[in-house]
Backbone as CSV, one residue per row, in Angstrom:
resi,resn,N_x,N_y,N_z,CA_x,CA_y,CA_z,C_x,C_y,C_z
1,UNK,67.865,59.562,91.973,68.747,60.357,92.935,69.492,61.544,91.942
2,UNK,69.004,62.925,92.804,69.781,64.400,92.735,71.261,64.168,92.086
3,UNK,72.589,64.813,92.097,72.787,64.588,91.736,73.870,65.718,92.199
4,UNK,74.651,66.675,93.484,74.818,67.173,93.735,76.373,67.414,93.392
5,UNK,76.769,68.870,92.628,78.246,68.989,92.900,79.269,69.521,94.178
6,UNK,80.689,69.183,94.283,80.740,69.765,94.712,80.740,71.004,95.295
7,UNK,80.443,71.724,94.328,80.819,72.976,94.359,79.259,73.595,94.683
8,UNK,78.390,72.630,94.722,77.026,73.923,95.331,77.149,73.010,96.248
9,UNK,77.565,72.240,96.953,78.174,71.782,98.880,78.850,72.751,99.194
10,UNK,79.604,73.377,97.945,80.768,74.115,99.718,80.049,75.218,98.949
11,UNK,79.355,75.714,98.186,78.258,77.468,97.685,77.004,77.593,99.231
12,UNK,76.394,75.649,99.007,75.928,75.645,100.452,75.785,75.200,101.725
13,UNK,77.783,75.453,102.001,77.854,75.096,103.188,77.662,76.939,103.952
14,UNK,77.986,76.869,104.546,78.248,78.323,105.637,79.614,78.557,105.947
15,UNK,79.993,79.877,105.953,81.827,79.410,106.251,81.174,79.878,107.444
16,UNK,83.257,78.943,107.829,82.569,79.471,108.847,83.371,80.238,109.899
17,UNK,83.307,80.824,110.606,83.300,82.151,111.377,84.840,81.585,112.146
18,UNK,86.209,82.824,111.889,87.662,82.612,112.289,87.660,81.906,113.712
19,UNK,87.609,80.812,114.744,87.913,80.781,115.998,88.573,81.497,116.798
20,UNK,88.955,81.461,117.901,88.686,82.299,119.409,90.207,82.663,118.675
21,UNK,91.427,81.265,118.206,92.072,80.643,119.098,92.689,81.592,117.985
22,UNK,92.931,80.871,116.388,92.777,81.847,115.207,92.800,83.251,115.407
23,UNK,91.990,83.987,115.598,91.555,85.551,116.362,93.359,86.087,116.744
24,UNK,93.267,85.704,118.047,93.953,85.412,117.929,95.226,85.536,117.823
25,UNK,95.606,84.292,116.684,96.411,83.848,116.647,96.872,85.341,114.622
26,UNK,96.119,85.986,114.822,95.967,86.578,113.323,96.195,88.190,114.346
27,UNK,96.288,87.973,115.490,96.351,89.477,116.623,97.749,89.837,116.983
28,UNK,98.332,88.697,117.123,99.609,88.810,117.635,100.362,88.680,116.047
29,UNK,100.540,87.822,115.821,100.983,88.263,113.667,100.853,90.255,113.926
30,UNK,100.176,90.726,113.570,99.691,92.070,113.392,100.348,93.080,114.483
31,UNK,100.797,92.452,115.603,100.713,92.951,116.475,103.152,92.821,116.283
32,UNK,103.907,91.655,116.197,104.549,91.538,116.166,104.858,91.987,114.640
33,UNK,104.881,92.527,113.611,104.471,93.261,112.666,104.804,94.576,111.942
34,UNK,103.731,95.125,113.328,103.737,96.893,113.608,104.364,97.269,114.694
35,UNK,105.184,95.986,115.387,106.305,95.734,116.210,108.308,96.650,115.685
36,UNK,107.891,95.433,114.999,109.152,95.020,114.248,109.426,95.989,112.855
37,UNK,108.223,96.594,112.391,108.782,97.701,111.197,109.038,98.997,111.653
38,UNK,108.274,99.623,113.043,108.897,99.942,113.670,110.565,100.130,113.984
39,UNK,110.473,99.397,114.836,111.995,98.827,115.488,113.220,99.264,113.933
40,UNK,112.731,98.238,113.141,113.615,98.619,111.881,113.372,99.772,110.777
41,UNK,112.692,100.371,111.880,112.718,102.104,110.550,113.551,102.427,112.086
42,UNK,113.925,102.270,113.035,114.531,103.114,114.622,115.812,102.321,114.670
43,UNK,115.570,101.243,114.343,117.856,100.715,113.712,118.257,99.801,113.109
44,UNK,117.719,100.000,111.773,117.328,99.481,110.913,117.327,97.420,111.409
45,UNK,117.590,96.892,110.482,117.852,95.559,109.696,118.910,94.731,110.980
46,UNK,120.084,94.906,111.226,121.320,95.108,111.967,120.920,95.495,113.285
47,UNK,120.025,95.842,114.104,120.505,96.968,114.951,118.725,96.308,115.920
48,UNK,118.337,96.022,115.249,116.624,95.151,115.913,117.252,93.596,115.511
49,UNK,116.970,93.159,117.296,116.663,92.010,116.975,114.912,91.706,117.957
50,UNK,115.397,90.261,117.247,114.186,89.454,117.218,113.652,90.191,119.583
51,UNK,115.252,89.974,120.153,114.622,89.760,121.632,113.674,91.425,121.913
52,UNK,114.398,92.283,121.094,114.106,93.779,121.057,112.209,93.902,120.351
53,UNK,112.603,93.245,119.488,110.478,93.138,118.524,110.125,92.445,119.213
54,UNK,109.993,91.481,119.816,109.441,90.107,121.161,108.605,91.510,121.897
55,UNK,109.641,91.935,122.843,109.401,93.290,124.045,108.559,94.556,123.709
56,UNK,108.821,94.987,122.215,108.028,95.941,121.556,106.811,95.293,121.319
57,UNK,106.576,94.353,121.455,104.960,93.746,120.494,104.796,93.443,122.081
58,UNK,105.204,93.490,123.169,104.538,92.891,124.084,104.490,91.491,125.004
59,UNK,105.050,90.566,123.842,104.708,89.264,123.576,107.205,88.257,124.590
60,UNK,106.421,87.581,123.918,107.161,86.850,124.522,108.406,85.771,123.163
61,UNK,109.519,85.686,123.006,110.165,85.605,121.936,109.244,83.732,120.857
62,UNK,109.524,83.048,122.067,108.039,82.037,121.114,107.025,82.804,120.677
63,UNK,106.438,83.755,120.808,104.812,83.757,119.616,106.227,84.307,118.667
64,UNK,107.273,84.675,118.831,106.800,85.517,117.899,107.603,84.209,116.791
65,UNK,108.809,83.295,116.607,108.663,82.180,116.739,108.201,81.826,116.147
66,UNK,107.063,81.521,116.710,105.600,80.650,116.163,104.554,81.511,114.881
67,UNK,105.046,81.847,113.993,104.298,83.198,113.650,105.611,83.571,112.251
68,UNK,107.451,83.306,112.443,107.914,84.517,111.110,108.861,83.077,112.046
69,UNK,110.106,81.776,110.321,111.122,81.146,111.484,112.255,82.134,112.007
70,UNK,112.619,83.444,111.174,113.582,84.156,112.340,113.261,85.605,111.233
71,UNK,115.002,86.443,112.043,113.970,87.374,111.736,114.158,88.299,109.835
72,UNK,114.983,87.212,109.464,114.488,87.842,107.782,113.985,87.852,106.785
73,UNK,113.477,85.845,107.663,111.481,86.244,107.381,110.205,86.945,107.790
74,UNK,110.241,87.836,108.583,109.542,89.015,109.633,110.031,89.447,108.381
75,UNK,111.505,90.316,108.487,111.268,91.847,107.879,110.842,91.649,105.813
76,UNK,111.279,90.161,105.296,111.350,90.357,104.730,109.186,90.563,104.057
77,UNK,108.356,90.003,105.131,106.989,89.856,105.011,107.070,91.261,104.503
78,UNK,107.226,92.786,105.550,107.020,93.531,106.335,107.116,94.493,104.621
79,UNK,108.618,93.931,103.567,109.394,94.609,102.469,107.981,94.362,101.848
80,UNK,107.519,92.947,101.382,106.502,92.204,100.443,105.274,93.707,100.115
81,UNK,104.909,93.203,101.539,103.790,94.570,101.878,103.796,95.793,101.678
82,UNK,104.857,96.267,101.645,105.619,96.714,101.720,105.145,97.683,99.519
83,UNK,106.411,97.022,98.806,105.789,96.682,97.831,104.799,96.138,96.597
84,UNK,103.394,95.520,97.735,102.606,95.232,97.127,101.959,96.128,97.471
85,UNK,101.996,97.654,97.924,101.826,99.157,98.107,102.184,99.632,96.850
86,UNK,103.001,99.535,96.579,103.889,100.385,96.117,103.519,99.899,94.114
87,UNK,103.334,98.936,93.680,103.089,98.697,93.231,101.188,98.845,92.572
88,UNK,100.664,98.861,94.117,98.773,99.873,93.372,99.318,101.321,93.219
89,UNK,100.795,102.288,93.814,100.813,103.258,94.447,101.430,103.168,92.391
90,UNK,102.625,102.404,91.927,103.489,102.795,90.983,102.211,102.725,89.663
91,UNK,100.921,101.608,88.918,99.942,101.555,88.435,99.308,103.197,88.381
92,UNK,99.118,103.322,89.441,97.982,103.963,89.582,98.874,105.954,88.643
93,UNK,100.000,105.520,89.068,101.808,106.560,88.074,100.523,106.384,86.955
94,UNK,101.067,105.414,86.687,101.116,105.799,84.685,100.545,105.085,84.114
95,UNK,98.384,105.268,84.621,96.853,105.356,84.132,97.671,107.517,83.601
96,UNK,98.312,107.386,84.695,98.046,109.261,84.515,99.131,109.879,82.768
97,UNK,100.117,108.752,82.826,101.205,109.079,82.157,100.712,109.800,80.480
98,UNK,101.423,110.656,79.814,101.142,110.932,78.247,101.697,110.278,77.539
99,UNK,101.884,109.367,76.934,102.801,108.585,75.853,103.719,108.090,77.284
100,UNK,104.149,106.981,76.488,105.031,106.030,77.209,106.253,106.026,77.725
101,UNK,107.058,107.108,77.375,108.044,107.540,78.540,108.117,108.988,79.715
102,UNK,106.635,109.465,79.666,105.726,110.027,81.064,105.204,109.316,81.587
103,UNK,105.290,107.534,81.239,104.543,106.701,81.554,105.387,106.309,82.712
104,UNK,106.080,105.730,82.077,107.941,105.168,82.959,108.272,106.694,83.895
105,UNK,108.386,107.501,83.545,108.839,108.551,83.897,108.031,109.257,85.568
106,UNK,106.480,108.459,85.237,105.730,108.503,86.805,105.765,107.250,87.693
107,UNK,106.015,106.137,87.379,106.214,104.751,88.001,107.517,105.365,88.526
108,UNK,108.575,106.292,88.015,109.705,106.255,88.933,109.989,106.985,89.739
109,UNK,108.272,107.501,89.034,108.630,109.034,90.888,107.632,107.861,91.883
110,UNK,106.507,107.209,91.225,106.735,106.940,91.967,106.719,106.528,93.897
111,UNK,107.832,105.708,93.163,108.140,104.544,94.038,109.185,105.280,94.355
112,UNK,110.879,105.968,93.934,110.786,107.099,95.087,110.256,108.118,95.509
113,UNK,109.146,108.161,95.992,108.565,108.934,96.397,107.764,108.300,97.046
114,UNK,107.734,107.122,97.430,107.561,106.149,98.417,107.390,105.731,99.543
115,UNK,109.740,106.044,98.837,109.829,105.219,99.842,111.005,106.389,100.189
116,UNK,111.242,107.924,99.527,111.487,108.706,100.464,110.668,108.906,102.214
117,UNK,109.103,108.401,102.062,108.440,108.683,103.057,108.664,107.530,103.548
118,UNK,109.643,106.234,103.799,110.497,105.969,105.043,112.017,105.431,104.942
119,UNK,112.387,106.288,104.784,113.534,106.126,104.583,114.339,105.444,105.522
120,UNK,114.744,105.923,106.547,115.120,104.084,107.679,114.846,103.255,107.511
121,UNK,112.926,102.398,106.163,112.872,101.378,106.577,113.696,101.105,104.326
122,UNK,113.523,101.828,104.105,114.317,101.397,102.442,116.056,101.069,102.940
123,UNK,116.435,101.792,103.930,117.816,102.367,103.765,117.935,101.103,104.747
124,UNK,117.692,99.893,105.770,117.812,98.950,105.581,117.032,97.453,105.100
125,UNK,117.210,98.019,104.011,115.511,96.790,102.729,117.181,97.111,101.668
126,UNK,118.041,97.825,101.280,118.879,97.469,100.557,120.183,97.215,100.899
127,UNK,120.144,98.326,102.375,120.909,96.857,103.440,121.172,95.615,103.378
128,UNK,120.048,94.725,103.181,120.182,94.206,103.407,120.563,92.602,102.555
129,UNK,122.115,91.400,101.988,121.976,90.879,101.351,121.726,89.507,101.450
130,UNK,120.862,89.358,101.216,119.700,88.687,101.701,120.129,86.650,100.760
131,UNK,120.767,87.027,100.050,121.649,86.210,99.266,122.841,85.407,100.176
132,UNK,123.360,85.925,100.659,123.903,86.375,102.116,123.264,85.449,103.152
133,UNK,122.629,86.000,103.545,121.841,84.429,104.549,120.651,83.571,104.056
134,UNK,121.281,83.060,102.814,120.747,82.010,102.089,119.297,82.172,101.572
135,UNK,118.463,83.551,102.109,117.029,83.757,101.773,117.170,84.137,99.667
136,UNK,115.874,84.398,99.178,115.976,85.256,98.086,115.933,86.481,97.431
137,UNK,116.866,86.876,96.757,116.452,87.961,96.356,115.556,89.150,96.239
138,UNK,115.763,89.814,96.428,114.489,91.054,97.062,114.089,91.275,95.563
139,UNK,114.949,91.498,94.544,114.159,90.830,93.920,113.935,89.847,92.809
140,UNK,113.964,88.784,93.056,113.132,87.378,92.614,112.595,87.709,93.639
141,UNK,110.999,87.549,94.315,110.635,88.135,94.297,109.352,88.511,93.731
142,UNK,108.091,87.589,94.777,106.840,88.631,92.930,106.228,89.554,93.136
143,UNK,106.331,90.222,94.327,106.226,91.556,94.104,107.499,92.399,93.267
144,UNK,108.562,91.735,93.370,109.496,92.639,92.135,109.337,92.775,91.269
145,UNK,109.188,91.119,91.056,109.010,90.799,89.475,107.861,91.539,88.785
146,UNK,106.758,92.234,89.811,105.065,92.463,89.162,105.768,94.168,88.582
147,UNK,106.939,94.274,89.194,107.295,96.335,89.020,108.126,95.718,87.073
148,UNK,108.696,94.571,87.348,109.337,94.520,85.421,108.386,94.664,84.277
149,UNK,107.547,93.816,85.959,105.944,92.757,84.091,105.181,94.651,83.340
150,UNK,105.101,95.407,85.593,104.679,96.524,84.175,105.037,97.583,83.109
151,UNK,106.860,97.906,83.775,107.669,97.931,82.246,107.879,97.236,81.607
152,UNK,107.078,96.279,81.056,106.992,95.623,79.519,105.667,95.416,79.468
153,UNK,104.000,96.144,80.330,103.384,96.088,79.467,102.962,97.677,79.092
154,UNK,103.838,98.380,79.200,104.075,99.787,79.272,104.965,99.645,77.651
155,UNK,105.491,99.168,78.163,106.471,99.665,76.415,105.533,98.764,75.518
156,UNK,104.254,97.851,75.579,104.038,96.585,74.528,102.610,96.865,74.496
157,UNK,102.158,98.193,75.147,101.555,99.091,75.559,101.839,99.462,73.925
158,UNK,102.997,100.613,74.188,102.927,101.727,72.888,103.742,100.920,71.782
159,UNK,103.774,99.896,71.867,104.160,98.779,71.009,103.043,99.771,69.799
160,UNK,101.887,98.396,70.555,101.025,98.398,70.455,99.900,99.895,69.689
161,UNK,100.096,100.491,69.927,99.644,102.039,69.649,101.074,103.129,68.839
162,UNK,101.352,102.092,68.047,102.437,102.356,67.151,103.532,103.858,67.624
163,UNK,103.590,104.191,68.470,104.593,104.662,69.169,106.523,104.563,69.382
164,UNK,106.088,103.384,69.763,107.573,102.660,69.672,107.283,101.604,67.946
165,UNK,108.395,101.059,68.229,108.363,100.509,66.707,108.556,99.041,66.923
166,UNK,108.279,97.687,65.991,107.858,96.881,66.265,108.911,96.308,67.296
167,UNK,110.645,96.348,66.960,110.916,96.319,67.201,111.903,96.850,68.170
168,UNK,111.009,96.970,68.786,112.079,97.255,70.541,112.579,96.919,71.466
169,UNK,111.748,95.444,70.825,113.184,94.811,72.523,112.367,95.006,73.497
170,UNK,111.435,94.703,73.510,110.793,95.281,74.969,110.913,94.366,76.001
171,UNK,111.171,93.518,75.738,111.306,92.392,76.260,112.784,92.582,78.024
172,UNK,113.947,92.971,77.495,115.674,93.728,77.012,115.579,94.762,77.860
173,UNK,114.119,95.772,77.405,114.628,96.928,77.833,113.820,97.278,79.072
174,UNK,112.965,96.773,79.188,112.107,96.940,80.418,113.032,96.132,81.154
175,UNK,113.717,95.452,81.290,114.994,94.673,82.469,116.133,96.093,82.703
176,UNK,116.502,96.582,81.469,117.302,97.533,82.027,116.273,98.111,82.540
177,UNK,114.899,99.041,82.491,114.250,99.085,82.887,114.489,99.649,84.459
178,UNK,113.875,98.655,84.966,114.163,98.389,85.876,115.963,97.746,87.066
179,UNK,116.426,97.658,86.162,117.939,98.029,86.839,117.590,99.507,86.253
180,UNK,117.782,100.179,86.044,117.514,101.443,85.889,116.756,102.298,87.202
181,UNK,115.894,102.166,87.507,114.717,102.435,88.609,115.017,101.778,90.371
182,UNK,116.389,101.051,89.766,117.008,100.288,91.353,118.118,101.434,91.498
183,UNK,119.456,101.699,90.332,120.598,102.009,90.354,120.371,103.381,90.692
184,UNK,119.318,103.658,90.525,118.496,105.700,91.503,118.416,105.583,92.717
185,UNK,118.195,104.698,93.740,118.096,104.771,95.061,119.054,104.619,95.763
186,UNK,120.658,104.669,95.543,122.115,105.311,96.609,121.505,106.375,96.456
187,UNK,121.166,107.369,95.855,121.114,109.030,95.853,119.477,108.830,96.110
188,UNK,118.333,108.287,96.225,117.485,108.494,96.533,117.086,108.188,98.148
189,UNK,117.536,106.957,98.683,118.187,106.761,100.372,119.405,107.286,100.797
190,UNK,120.335,107.459,100.412,121.199,107.849,101.282,121.860,108.658,101.052
191,UNK,122.215,109.282,99.609,122.657,110.260,99.461,121.384,111.714,99.998
192,UNK,120.453,111.093,99.978,120.056,113.080,100.861,119.734,113.378,99.311
193,UNK,119.878,112.988,97.861,119.244,113.716,96.282,117.859,114.074,96.472
194,UNK,117.125,114.966,96.414,116.127,115.535,96.006,114.853,114.948,95.455
195,UNK,113.497,115.273,95.286,113.122,114.623,94.677,112.788,114.642,92.775
196,UNK,113.344,116.150,92.891,113.511,116.940,91.148,114.502,116.474,90.953
197,UNK,115.916,116.708,91.553,116.803,116.098,91.012,116.884,114.655,90.494
198,UNK,116.283,113.349,90.958,115.529,112.112,91.286,115.032,111.959,89.256
199,UNK,114.152,112.910,89.950,113.681,113.478,88.666,114.587,113.714,87.118
200,UNK,114.307,114.640,87.905,115.942,114.426,85.791,116.159,114.058,86.070
201,UNK,117.240,112.748,86.661,118.106,111.823,86.522,117.231,111.069,85.972
202,UNK,116.187,110.543,85.425,115.179,109.031,85.699,115.176,109.965,83.941
203,UNK,114.735,111.334,83.821,114.498,111.942,82.408,115.663,111.192,82.058
204,UNK,116.917,111.709,81.671,117.575,111.481,81.019,117.335,110.220,80.511
205,UNK,117.769,109.313,81.399,118.241,107.676,81.392,117.154,106.697,80.912
206,UNK,115.485,107.764,80.868,114.632,106.930,80.446,114.682,106.897,78.317
207,UNK,114.775,108.010,78.140,114.893,108.320,77.061,115.973,107.864,76.497
208,UNK,117.460,107.902,76.741,118.434,107.318,76.247,117.668,105.546,75.976
209,UNK,117.367,105.159,77.247,116.881,103.862,77.119,115.711,103.524,75.947
210,UNK,114.854,104.781,75.998,113.901,103.914,74.729,114.673,104.491,73.106
211,UNK,116.127,104.935,73.314,116.745,105.872,72.372,116.526,104.535,71.141
212,UNK,116.345,104.571,69.625,116.381,103.144,68.435,115.333,102.841,68.571
213,UNK,114.207,102.654,69.933,112.723,102.355,69.524,112.229,103.118,69.086
214,UNK,111.585,104.281,69.456,110.496,104.968,68.575,110.552,104.326,67.250
215,UNK,109.433,104.751,66.998,109.501,104.857,65.058,109.783,106.413,65.143
216,UNK,109.991,106.190,63.682,110.825,106.919,62.299,109.923,108.332,61.959
């Protein structure tokens, strides 16, 4: 008798199309997310209620709670979606950098440019204290950690190229770059700094953080 592996069975089994119920649930979820994004952008995190979001989506509050645990769960999913899109934009920006300093600056600016077009939503994100509400901090989300990983990759590649010394303390500098990137957001989204002003500040910060790591 010929042996058939589980992988062969899976390959030979036609994929089932989503059921009508599954499609309806997915559409409901997307409508809720779209309504929540709009209201969070217009009214901030505190101002937008689940009742308002449900009404804007043309749903009952029960339909919202059938898809999301609470308002913080809904807001976090929107932020995660944004951060994943941002990470892709940052990686594209990094590739265009001429040397590690320019690559890091382009990554910083990709982030500030991204959120400049989403000011209200960005303000809501940076005003929410997830720790206070019992949820994970924004920094602890995988999409946020991916940015620190990108800094680590850029510094490690610079060490490999000989642009930075072997004693560059890549992990420590990556963490410091991440903290510095975040530290500029009050100016970026609350104080109305222009992108040119943010770029000048970020350039100086990156130069200081790389000082002592360059090869003599």
